PASEBA-1860 file (N, C-alpha, C; in nm, 3 decimals):
! residues 265
1> XXXXXXXX> -1.815/2.608/1.657/-1.785/2.487/1.567/-1.742/2.362/1.662 ~ -1.694/2.418/1.770/-1.638/2.313/1.867/-1.775/2.207/1.910 ~ -1.880/2.247/1.926/-2.000/2.182/1.962/-2.035/2.070/1.866 ~ -2.042/2.150/1.739/-2.081/2.065/1.611/-1.975/1.954/1.606 ~ -1.857/1.969/1.624/-1.763/1.877/1.603/-1.761/1.762/1.720 ~ -1.801/1.794/1.835/-1.795/1.685/1.939/-1.942/1.620/1.894 ~ -2.046/1.668/1.865/-2.192/1.599/1.821/-2.158/1.510/1.711 ~ -2.082/1.523/1.616/-2.034/1.448/1.500/-1.957/1.358/1.549
9> XXXXXXXX> -1.865/1.347/1.612/-1.767/1.266/1.670/-1.837/1.170/1.764 ~ -1.932/1.241/1.834/-2.014/1.153/1.949/-2.096/1.055/1.880 ~ -2.162/1.076/1.766/-2.237/0.983/1.684/-2.181/0.862/1.631 ~ -2.029/0.869/1.620/-1.963/0.760/1.558/-1.907/0.705/1.700 ~ -1.864/0.746/1.812/-1.818/0.671/1.922/-1.926/0.591/1.997 ~ -2.040/0.614/1.954/-2.163/0.527/2.001/-2.196/0.418/1.947 ~ -2.104/0.372/1.865/-2.109/0.239/1.749/-2.059/0.133/1.850 ~ -2.114/0.016/1.828/-2.061/-0.097/1.900/-1.912/-0.134/1.912
17> XXXXXXXX> -1.858/-0.151/2.009/-1.717/-0.173/2.047/-1.689/-0.333/2.013 ~ -1.558/-0.363/1.988/-1.514/-0.486/1.966/-1.559/-0.571/2.092 ~ -1.582/-0.690/2.088/-1.577/-0.792/2.186/-1.463/-0.870/2.245 ~ -1.354/-0.844/2.157/-1.228/-0.905/2.201/-1.164/-0.874/2.346 ~ -1.131/-0.958/2.401/-1.044/-0.944/2.533/-0.919/-0.910/2.521 ~ -0.851/-0.887/2.414/-0.711/-0.844/2.398/-0.708/-0.706/2.424 ~ -0.593/-0.662/2.486/-0.585/-0.495/2.518/-0.580/-0.455/2.372 ~ -0.625/-0.313/2.354/-0.615/-0.248/2.209/-0.496/-0.247/2.170
25> XXXXXXXX> -0.370/-0.239/2.249/-0.255/-0.230/2.194/-0.199/-0.338/2.112 ~ -0.299/-0.449/2.132/-0.269/-0.583/2.049/-0.374/-0.607/1.938 ~ -0.498/-0.511/1.946/-0.593/-0.550/1.849/-0.553/-0.423/1.730 ~ -0.623/-0.436/1.630/-0.637/-0.330/1.530/-0.741/-0.229/1.596 ~ -0.721/-0.093/1.630/-0.815/-0.007/1.652/-0.912/0.014/1.574 ~ -1.048/0.026/1.621/-1.180/0.035/1.531/-1.180/0.203/1.486 ~ -1.248/0.248/1.394/-1.267/0.363/1.358/-1.286/0.440/1.463 ~ -1.410/0.408/1.545/-1.441/0.485/1.674/-1.327/0.502/1.766
33> XXXXXXXX> -1.234/0.411/1.768/-1.124/0.437/1.855/-1.033/0.543/1.835 ~ -1.012/0.559/1.699/-0.915/0.663/1.634/-0.993/0.796/1.661 ~ -1.115/0.799/1.648/-1.210/0.931/1.662/-1.210/0.979/1.788 ~ -1.214/0.861/1.884/-1.219/0.899/2.029/-1.095/0.959/2.061 ~ -0.990/0.903/2.006/-0.861/0.969/2.048/-0.838/1.124/1.994 ~ -0.907/1.153/1.883/-0.886/1.258/1.833/-0.978/1.378/1.909 ~ -1.074/1.344/1.994/-1.135/1.410/2.098/-1.052/1.463/2.206 ~ -0.967/1.395/2.249/-0.847/1.464/2.326/-0.803/1.591/2.264
41> XXXXXXXX> -0.755/1.586/2.187/-0.691/1.712/2.101/-0.805/1.828/2.082 ~ -0.940/1.782/2.045/-1.033/1.883/2.009/-1.075/1.945/2.120 ~ -1.076/1.843/2.256/-1.092/1.946/2.373/-0.992/2.039/2.407 ~ -0.881/1.997/2.399/-0.763/2.078/2.449/-0.756/2.203/2.347 ~ -0.783/2.196/2.221/-0.810/2.323/2.111/-0.921/2.394/2.178 ~ -1.051/2.325/2.175/-1.160/2.426/2.204/-1.135/2.501/2.352 ~ -1.094/2.432/2.451/-1.090/2.499/2.564/-0.978/2.602/2.571 ~ -0.870/2.584/2.485/-0.758/2.694/2.469/-0.815/2.813/2.416
49> XXXXXXXX> -0.868/2.790/2.287/-0.909/2.922/2.210/-1.027/2.998/2.278 ~ -1.130/2.897/2.343/-1.249/2.963/2.395/-1.186/3.039/2.537 ~ -1.122/2.986/2.614/-1.060/3.070/2.740/-0.962/3.192/2.675 ~ -0.900/3.166/2.577/-0.807/3.273/2.523/-0.901/3.409/2.456 ~ -1.006/3.369/2.417/-1.087/3.450/2.331/-1.202/3.530/2.418 ~ -1.254/3.430/2.500/-1.378/3.477/2.568/-1.373/3.465/2.722 ~ -1.282/3.408/2.782/-1.270/3.391/2.918/-1.333/3.281/2.971 ~ -1.409/3.192/2.919/-1.463/3.072/2.963/-1.472/2.941/2.855
57> XXXXXXXX> -1.510/2.846/2.903/-1.472/2.719/2.820/-1.597/2.668/2.756 ~ -1.600/2.527/2.715/-1.669/2.448/2.659/-1.827/2.448/2.752 ~ -1.806/2.428/2.888/-1.893/2.421/2.988/-2.004/2.524/2.982 ~ -1.949/2.658/2.933/-2.054/2.771/2.898/-2.107/2.761/2.756 ~ -2.018/2.744/2.661/-2.053/2.736/2.518/-2.123/2.650/2.483 ~ -2.102/2.501/2.508/-2.183/2.408/2.469/-2.173/2.282/2.581 ~ -2.255/2.305/2.671/-2.244/2.210/2.793/-2.336/2.076/2.743 ~ -2.432/2.088/2.645/-2.488/1.984/2.608/-2.399/1.884/2.526
65> XXXXXXXX> -2.297/1.938/2.465/-2.223/1.851/2.385/-2.144/1.750/2.510 ~ -2.087/1.826/2.603/-2.016/1.762/2.699/-2.099/1.655/2.797 ~ -2.220/1.705/2.837/-2.280/1.613/2.912/-2.363/1.509/2.857 ~ -2.421/1.533/2.717/-2.496/1.413/2.665/-2.445/1.367/2.520 ~ -2.384/1.439/2.460/-2.374/1.410/2.311/-2.261/1.298/2.306 ~ -2.148/1.298/2.392/-2.031/1.210/2.391/-2.054/1.124/2.528 ~ -2.147/1.044/2.543/-2.157/0.977/2.650/-2.031/0.878/2.678 ~ -2.002/0.853/2.780/-1.870/0.781/2.803/-1.741/0.832/2.774
73> XXXXXXXX> -1.731/0.943/2.711/-1.620/0.991/2.702/-1.595/1.137/2.752 ~ -1.564/1.148/2.872/-1.563/1.277/2.936/-1.435/1.348/2.907 ~ -1.437/1.487/2.924/-1.308/1.549/2.865/-1.199/1.526/2.981 ~ -1.083/1.509/2.932/-0.979/1.467/3.014/-0.939/1.595/3.099 ~ -0.872/1.579/3.206/-0.829/1.710/3.302/-0.712/1.755/3.197 ~ -0.735/1.876/3.189/-0.616/1.970/3.092/-0.558/2.087/3.163 ~ -0.426/2.096/3.155/-0.352/2.192/3.206/-0.329/2.321/3.091 ~ -0.414/2.414/3.088/-0.356/2.517/2.992/-0.321/2.634/3.081
81> XXXXXXXX> -0.258/2.619/3.174/-0.198/2.711/3.277/-0.080/2.799/3.189 ~ -0.061/2.926/3.265/0.088/2.971/3.207/0.197/2.875/3.227 ~ 0.233/2.820/3.339/0.319/2.721/3.406/0.336/2.611/3.276 ~ 0.210/2.587/3.244/0.229/2.441/3.151/0.295/2.488/3.020 ~ 0.262/2.600/2.964/0.301/2.669/2.845/0.463/2.689/2.864 ~ 0.497/2.749/2.987/0.608/2.795/3.036/0.711/2.675/3.015 ~ 0.677/2.564/3.079/0.755/2.439/3.053/0.783/2.392/2.921 ~ 0.687/2.404/2.825/0.711/2.383/2.711/0.811/2.478/2.636
89> XXXXXXXX> 0.813/2.598/2.667/0.905/2.679/2.604/1.055/2.663/2.668 ~ 1.041/2.632/2.815/1.179/2.606/2.853/1.237/2.481/2.811 ~ 1.178/2.396/2.774/1.210/2.262/2.713/1.271/2.291/2.565 ~ 1.186/2.366/2.500/1.215/2.406/2.359/1.341/2.474/2.345 ~ 1.389/2.556/2.451/1.525/2.653/2.434/1.629/2.570/2.542 ~ 1.585/2.472/2.589/1.685/2.387/2.695/1.738/2.457/2.802 ~ 1.662/2.569/2.851/1.680/2.644/2.976/1.569/2.706/3.008 ~ 1.571/2.755/3.137/1.440/2.817/3.183/1.454/2.966/3.138
97> XXXXXXXX> 1.358/3.024/3.075/1.326/3.150/3.026/1.306/3.246/3.143 ~ 1.350/3.347/3.137/1.343/3.458/3.247/1.265/3.583/3.186 ~ 1.162/3.620/3.230/1.064/3.567/3.314/0.998/3.449/3.232 ~ 0.945/3.348/3.307/0.875/3.244/3.260/0.789/3.298/3.145 ~ 0.758/3.211/3.025/0.687/3.247/2.908/0.541/3.235/2.948 ~ 0.456/3.361/2.923/0.330/3.368/2.952/0.252/3.378/2.836 ~ 0.165/3.261/2.805/0.087/3.247/2.665/-0.005/3.362/2.648 ~ -0.042/3.439/2.755/-0.165/3.523/2.773/-0.135/3.639/2.801
105> XXXXXXXX> -0.006/3.668/2.771/0.073/3.823/2.799/0.043/3.907/2.693 ~ 0.028/3.866/2.562/0.011/3.964/2.452/-0.021/3.887/2.307 ~ -0.023/3.943/2.211/-0.097/3.871/2.085/0.025/3.764/2.034 ~ 0.156/3.818/2.032/0.267/3.727/1.979/0.279/3.616/2.079 ~ 0.263/3.594/2.200/0.276/3.513/2.273/0.172/3.407/2.286 ~ 0.049/3.496/2.252/-0.065/3.399/2.246/-0.055/3.297/2.098 ~ 0.007/3.373/2.008/-0.013/3.296/1.860/0.105/3.196/1.879 ~ 0.217/3.218/1.952/0.317/3.105/1.976/0.253/2.997/2.055
113> XXXXXXXX> 0.179/3.028/2.154/0.123/2.926/2.206/0.016/2.846/2.121 ~ -0.064/2.914/2.042/-0.140/2.864/1.944/-0.063/2.759/1.868 ~ 0.057/2.805/1.812/0.158/2.724/1.725/0.167/2.590/1.782 ~ 0.169/2.584/1.916/0.191/2.467/1.982/0.101/2.355/1.957 ~ -0.034/2.379/1.939/-0.144/2.289/1.950/-0.193/2.250/1.820 ~ -0.253/2.301/1.736/-0.327/2.247/1.618/-0.252/2.168/1.533 ~ -0.134/2.201/1.509/-0.050/2.118/1.409/-0.042/1.968/1.464 ~ -0.039/1.949/1.578/-0.029/1.809/1.639/-0.141/1.724/1.594
121> XXXXXXXX> -0.259/1.807/1.587/-0.390/1.745/1.565/-0.400/1.694/1.435 ~ -0.328/1.822/1.353/-0.336/1.805/1.208/-0.254/1.670/1.165 ~ -0.137/1.641/1.222/-0.057/1.541/1.179/-0.141/1.397/1.200 ~ -0.199/1.408/1.343/-0.282/1.278/1.393/-0.384/1.248/1.284 ~ -0.450/1.322/1.228/-0.570/1.325/1.143/-0.502/1.244/1.001 ~ -0.394/1.324/0.959/-0.329/1.261/0.836/-0.277/1.132/0.860 ~ -0.241/1.089/0.978/-0.177/0.947/1.020/-0.317/0.854/1.025 ~ -0.417/0.890/1.090/-0.540/0.812/1.107/-0.612/0.792/0.986
129> XXXXXXXX> -0.633/0.867/0.888/-0.714/0.863/0.764/-0.686/0.752/0.699 ~ -0.568/0.678/0.668/-0.558/0.583/0.588/-0.631/0.436/0.665 ~ -0.625/0.452/0.790/-0.642/0.334/0.877/-0.801/0.325/0.885 ~ -0.871/0.420/0.861/-1.020/0.402/0.878/-1.082/0.318/0.767 ~ -1.200/0.256/0.819/-1.253/0.153/0.721/-1.385/0.183/0.680 ~ -1.452/0.289/0.770/-1.608/0.336/0.734/-1.583/0.460/0.640 ~ -1.672/0.478/0.547/-1.682/0.601/0.465/-1.710/0.708/0.545 ~ -1.815/0.696/0.645/-1.854/0.801/0.736/-1.741/0.847/0.814
137> XXXXXXXX> -1.652/0.763/0.850/-1.536/0.799/0.955/-1.449/0.875/0.849 ~ -1.423/0.809/0.734/-1.335/0.893/0.647/-1.357/1.041/0.622 ~ -1.503/1.046/0.582/-1.563/1.189/0.564/-1.551/1.280/0.702 ~ -1.565/1.212/0.796/-1.550/1.324/0.912/-1.418/1.346/0.942 ~ -1.334/1.242/0.916/-1.198/1.300/0.968/-1.134/1.387/0.845 ~ -1.176/1.366/0.724/-1.135/1.443/0.627/-1.177/1.588/0.639 ~ -1.297/1.602/0.683/-1.364/1.722/0.723/-1.281/1.815/0.830 ~ -1.249/1.732/0.913/-1.187/1.776/1.064/-1.034/1.825/1.013
145> XXXXXXXX> -0.990/1.729/0.905/-0.834/1.778/0.887/-0.826/1.906/0.806 ~ -0.944/1.946/0.711/-0.954/2.048/0.645/-0.936/2.164/0.734 ~ -1.034/2.157/0.822/-1.047/2.289/0.928/-0.931/2.286/1.010 ~ -0.874/2.165/1.048/-0.741/2.174/1.124/-0.630/2.259/1.048 ~ -0.612/2.215/0.911/-0.506/2.275/0.830/-0.541/2.415/0.803 ~ -0.652/2.471/0.806/-0.690/2.603/0.777/-0.642/2.674/0.937 ~ -0.665/2.629/1.045/-0.633/2.673/1.166/-0.502/2.696/1.162 ~ -0.418/2.597/1.151/-0.262/2.611/1.143/-0.206/2.696/1.061
153> XXXXXXXX> -0.276/2.688/0.927/-0.208/2.785/0.816/-0.247/2.954/0.870 ~ -0.346/2.964/0.927/-0.373/3.097/0.972/-0.271/3.162/1.066 ~ -0.253/3.066/1.176/-0.152/3.075/1.287/-0.027/3.126/1.227 ~ 0.042/3.004/1.150/0.142/3.045/1.082/0.180/3.150/0.982 ~ 0.076/3.198/0.922/0.079/3.314/0.834/0.079/3.441/0.918 ~ 0.018/3.442/1.030/0.021/3.566/1.108/0.148/3.570/1.177 ~ 0.200/3.460/1.219/0.351/3.450/1.276/0.439/3.494/1.187 ~ 0.424/3.441/1.064/0.534/3.466/0.952/0.542/3.620/0.933
161> XXXXXXXX> 0.420/3.678/0.929/0.404/3.838/0.895/0.482/3.905/1.019 ~ 0.459/3.867/1.144/0.540/3.910/1.264/0.689/3.912/1.239 ~ 0.701/3.787/1.166/0.863/3.764/1.172/0.938/3.868/1.049 ~ 0.847/3.865/0.947/0.895/3.938/0.854/0.893/4.103/0.900 ~ 0.839/4.130/0.982/0.837/4.294/1.040/0.939/4.302/1.127 ~ 1.001/4.196/1.164/1.138/4.197/1.278/1.078/4.211/1.403 ~ 0.963/4.164/1.437/0.898/4.161/1.563/0.992/4.073/1.640 ~ 1.026/4.114/1.758/1.103/4.005/1.840/1.011/3.975/1.979
169> XXXXXXXX> 1.019/3.846/2.010/0.939/3.827/2.128/1.007/3.850/2.262 ~ 0.929/3.950/2.325/0.973/4.017/2.429/0.952/3.964/2.566 ~ 1.029/3.957/2.682/1.154/4.041/2.681/1.257/3.963/2.637 ~ 1.258/3.852/2.570/1.381/3.758/2.539/1.441/3.791/2.404 ~ 1.397/3.905/2.324/1.475/3.953/2.225/1.499/3.818/2.134 ~ 1.396/3.733/2.100/1.430/3.625/2.007/1.330/3.644/1.919 ~ 1.378/3.593/1.800/1.274/3.627/1.681/1.165/3.520/1.684 ~ 1.062/3.558/1.607/0.928/3.467/1.612/0.960/3.329/1.538
177> XXXXXXXX> 1.060/3.350/1.434/1.070/3.238/1.356/1.175/3.117/1.458 ~ 1.251/3.200/1.519/1.335/3.094/1.612/1.256/3.043/1.721 ~ 1.159/3.092/1.768/1.053/3.033/1.873/1.001/2.911/1.798 ~ 0.941/2.950/1.682/0.865/2.843/1.590/0.975/2.723/1.567 ~ 1.094/2.754/1.527/1.175/2.650/1.505/1.207/2.549/1.614 ~ 1.238/2.631/1.737/1.256/2.561/1.854/1.143/2.445/1.917 ~ 1.037/2.498/1.879/0.918/2.434/1.928/0.899/2.296/1.833 ~ 0.917/2.337/1.713/0.912/2.214/1.607/1.021/2.109/1.651
185> XXXXXXXX> 1.146/2.162/1.681/1.256/2.066/1.706/1.216/1.996/1.817 ~ 1.168/2.044/1.924/1.117/1.977/2.037/1.013/1.874/2.029 ~ 0.914/1.905/1.946/0.814/1.799/1.904/0.860/1.690/1.832 ~ 0.985/1.705/1.723/1.047/1.593/1.658/1.105/1.532/1.772 ~ 1.168/1.585/1.848/1.246/1.511/1.955/1.159/1.424/2.020 ~ 1.044/1.476/2.077/0.951/1.413/2.172/0.882/1.292/2.116 ~ 0.856/1.322/1.986/0.766/1.213/1.899/0.859/1.087/1.873 ~ 0.980/1.111/1.858/1.058/0.996/1.841/1.037/0.929/1.672
193> XXXXXXXX> 0.989/1.008/1.620/0.933/0.962/1.477/1.021/1.043/1.338 ~ 1.115/1.085/1.381/1.173/1.151/1.287/1.141/1.301/1.236 ~ 1.168/1.349/1.138/1.131/1.502/1.096/0.990/1.487/1.067 ~ 0.908/1.553/1.135/0.762/1.556/1.116/0.705/1.698/1.126 ~ 0.793/1.782/1.169/0.770/1.934/1.238/0.869/2.034/1.167 ~ 0.827/2.148/1.114/0.920/2.247/1.061/0.858/2.380/1.115 ~ 0.970/2.461/1.151/0.943/2.613/1.192/0.906/2.690/1.063 ~ 0.894/2.833/1.093/0.856/2.906/0.984/0.962/2.946/0.874
201> XXXXXXXX> 1.097/2.943/0.923/1.209/2.935/0.824/1.308/2.825/0.843 ~ 1.321/2.777/0.728/1.414/2.652/0.720/1.514/2.678/0.593 ~ 1.595/2.573/0.592/1.703/2.594/0.471/1.617/2.567/0.361 ~ 1.680/2.618/0.232/1.610/2.586/0.104/1.614/2.454/0.087 ~ 1.702/2.369/0.118/1.711/2.208/0.090/1.598/2.150/0.179 ~ 1.555/2.191/0.290/1.441/2.130/0.374/1.314/2.200/0.333 ~ 1.326/2.326/0.282/1.212/2.385/0.227/1.111/2.314/0.128 ~ 0.990/2.363/0.100/0.899/2.283/-0.016/0.972/2.264/-0.120
209> XXXXXXXX> 0.958/2.126/-0.164/1.035/2.105/-0.314/1.171/2.148/-0.280 ~ 1.235/2.163/-0.186/1.380/2.188/-0.200/1.410/2.318/-0.252 ~ 1.320/2.425/-0.256/1.350/2.536/-0.342/1.338/2.670/-0.265 ~ 1.234/2.657/-0.135/1.227/2.791/-0.079/1.255/2.774/0.099 ~ 1.283/2.872/0.144/1.312/2.886/0.282/1.184/2.927/0.361 ~ 1.113/3.010/0.312/0.980/3.054/0.366/0.885/2.927/0.400 ~ 0.846/2.918/0.529/0.784/2.779/0.525/0.649/2.805/0.611 ~ 0.550/2.862/0.565/0.420/2.877/0.614/0.322/2.758/0.617
217> XXXXXXXX> 0.344/2.662/0.528/0.292/2.540/0.516/0.403/2.438/0.534 ~ 0.408/2.365/0.643/0.496/2.259/0.660/0.455/2.114/0.599 ~ 0.565/2.078/0.514/0.533/1.962/0.436/0.629/1.886/0.387 ~ 0.636/1.750/0.360/0.766/1.695/0.331/0.814/1.722/0.190 ~ 0.910/1.625/0.139/0.985/1.684/0.009/0.871/1.671/-0.104 ~ 0.767/1.629/-0.101/0.674/1.604/-0.203/0.551/1.695/-0.164 ~ 0.579/1.799/-0.078/0.486/1.890/-0.021/0.341/1.834/0.014 ~ 0.369/1.718/0.086/0.243/1.655/0.160/0.258/1.658/0.310
225> XXXXXXXX> 0.143/1.673/0.381/0.154/1.676/0.516/0.226/1.544/0.589 ~ 0.287/1.576/0.698/0.337/1.475/0.773/0.259/1.407/0.842 ~ 0.243/1.265/0.868/0.151/1.186/0.952/0.235/1.163/1.078 ~ 0.140/1.147/1.187/0.184/1.093/1.325/0.089/0.979/1.370 ~ 0.170/0.888/1.441/0.085/0.797/1.515/0.036/0.853/1.651 ~ -0.055/0.757/1.710/-0.120/0.813/1.847/-0.011/0.827/1.932 ~ 0.088/0.716/1.955/0.193/0.710/2.014/0.278/0.831/2.019 ~ 0.322/0.892/1.897/0.394/1.018/1.877/0.331/1.137/1.937
233> XXXXXXXX> 0.181/1.132/1.904/0.115/1.230/1.973/0.126/1.236/2.103 ~ 0.095/1.139/2.185/0.079/1.135/2.321/0.232/1.175/2.368 ~ 0.338/1.136/2.311/0.464/1.165/2.368/0.496/1.316/2.371 ~ 0.426/1.356/2.265/0.463/1.535/2.249/0.362/1.610/2.348 ~ 0.220/1.577/2.348/0.135/1.641/2.447/0.172/1.613/2.585 ~ 0.198/1.506/2.618/0.223/1.470/2.754/0.373/1.555/2.799 ~ 0.468/1.567/2.697/0.577/1.650/2.704/0.681/1.549/2.797 ~ 0.660/1.406/2.792/0.751/1.340/2.862/0.839/1.246/2.741
241> XXXXXXXX> 0.770/1.246/2.606/0.871/1.161/2.525/0.810/1.009/2.522 ~ 0.736/0.991/2.619/0.656/0.855/2.640/0.531/0.826/2.648 ~ 0.479/0.766/2.571/0.308/0.761/2.572/0.259/0.699/2.690 ~ 0.331/0.645/2.784/0.287/0.582/2.902/0.295/0.652/3.013 ~ 0.349/0.777/2.994/0.408/0.893/3.109/0.321/1.005/3.092 ~ 0.224/1.029/3.154/0.148/1.137/3.098/0.204/1.270/3.170 ~ 0.153/1.375/3.144/0.194/1.507/3.191/0.161/1.625/3.117 ~ 0.245/1.730/3.097/0.194/1.865/3.006/0.070/1.884/3.010
249> XXXXXXXX> 0.007/1.887/2.889/-0.110/1.933/2.890/-0.228/1.841/2.946 ~ -0.206/1.720/2.960/-0.271/1.609/3.040/-0.212/1.555/3.139 ~ -0.230/1.603/3.261/-0.164/1.569/3.372/-0.201/1.414/3.403 ~ -0.313/1.364/3.382/-0.378/1.226/3.403/-0.369/1.146/3.292 ~ -0.322/1.195/3.182/-0.336/1.131/3.058/-0.456/1.154/2.982 ~ -0.450/1.105/2.841/-0.570/1.097/2.784/-0.696/1.013/2.800 ~ -0.802/1.024/2.730/-0.901/0.926/2.751/-0.924/0.837/2.621 ~ -1.011/0.760/2.627/-1.046/0.674/2.518/-0.966/0.549/2.519
257> XXXXXXXX> -0.993/0.435/2.439/-0.942/0.310/2.449/-0.798/0.328/2.409 ~ -0.747/0.383/2.310/-0.598/0.404/2.273/-0.503/0.467/2.367 ~ -0.559/0.587/2.416/-0.484/0.645/2.524/-0.472/0.580/2.632 ~ -0.588/0.506/2.697/-0.585/0.452/2.826/-0.493/0.317/2.811 ~ -0.485/0.255/2.674/-0.436/0.134/2.671/-0.268/0.157/2.713 ~ -0.213/0.277/2.670/-0.087/0.295/2.681/-0.041/0.319/2.835 ~ -0.150/0.393/2.884/-0.134/0.414/3.045/-0.118/0.286/3.126 ~ -0.192/0.185/3.053/-0.202/0.060/3.148/-0.081/-0.052/3.125
265> X> 0.000/0.012/3.006/0.103/-0.085/2.965/0.235/-0.067/3.053
END
């Protein structure tokens, strides 16, 4: 699936760019800019799930997609190390976890690490879709959003089942739901965009239509997906709370006109 996504996105990225001399932060981004931006997250997800399941990445599974289909858009440097995820969890809990969180130690840990990634892309697609001008772009982003939503729903369902079975995250003896709540709280804090992220168990007032506490699908009071801007997404995946300060999963920052414009600002 990853190679197909990259090929489709690549066909749009190769469309002509604006000739304006203004920095993109002062321009209205083109459809291709928004879709380029999404590639940063697609690369992250593809590499994480491939390495976690098979021990190798896109360079083995789809080298052609990387080398030729997406000309001018190399994969950004990614940090999917144990220490990178450990820093996320330490920030979520406000203290160093002992021992450091290892996303690759067991199934529950891997699911929790998976919880960290796809939902951010989901909110990005929701935020980008109304800004797109071209029908082909909207069709592509709508299709990607559908798959991204499915990924997030599967991950949240499996974690919800684990929490219902009273499984604790070892050796911390913390519930699965608390882990997700803390991760979501951290993303809200880093994004500086208000409440756009919810864990698996919330108050009924905060739950779907104000009536349930089980929260397999995160949504607003109208049960609609939350949107995020590129700035909010960069603040979260950089782990810095600042779209101009790279770090986290992207030590050197993201690629594409939108991401690099903030690095230059």
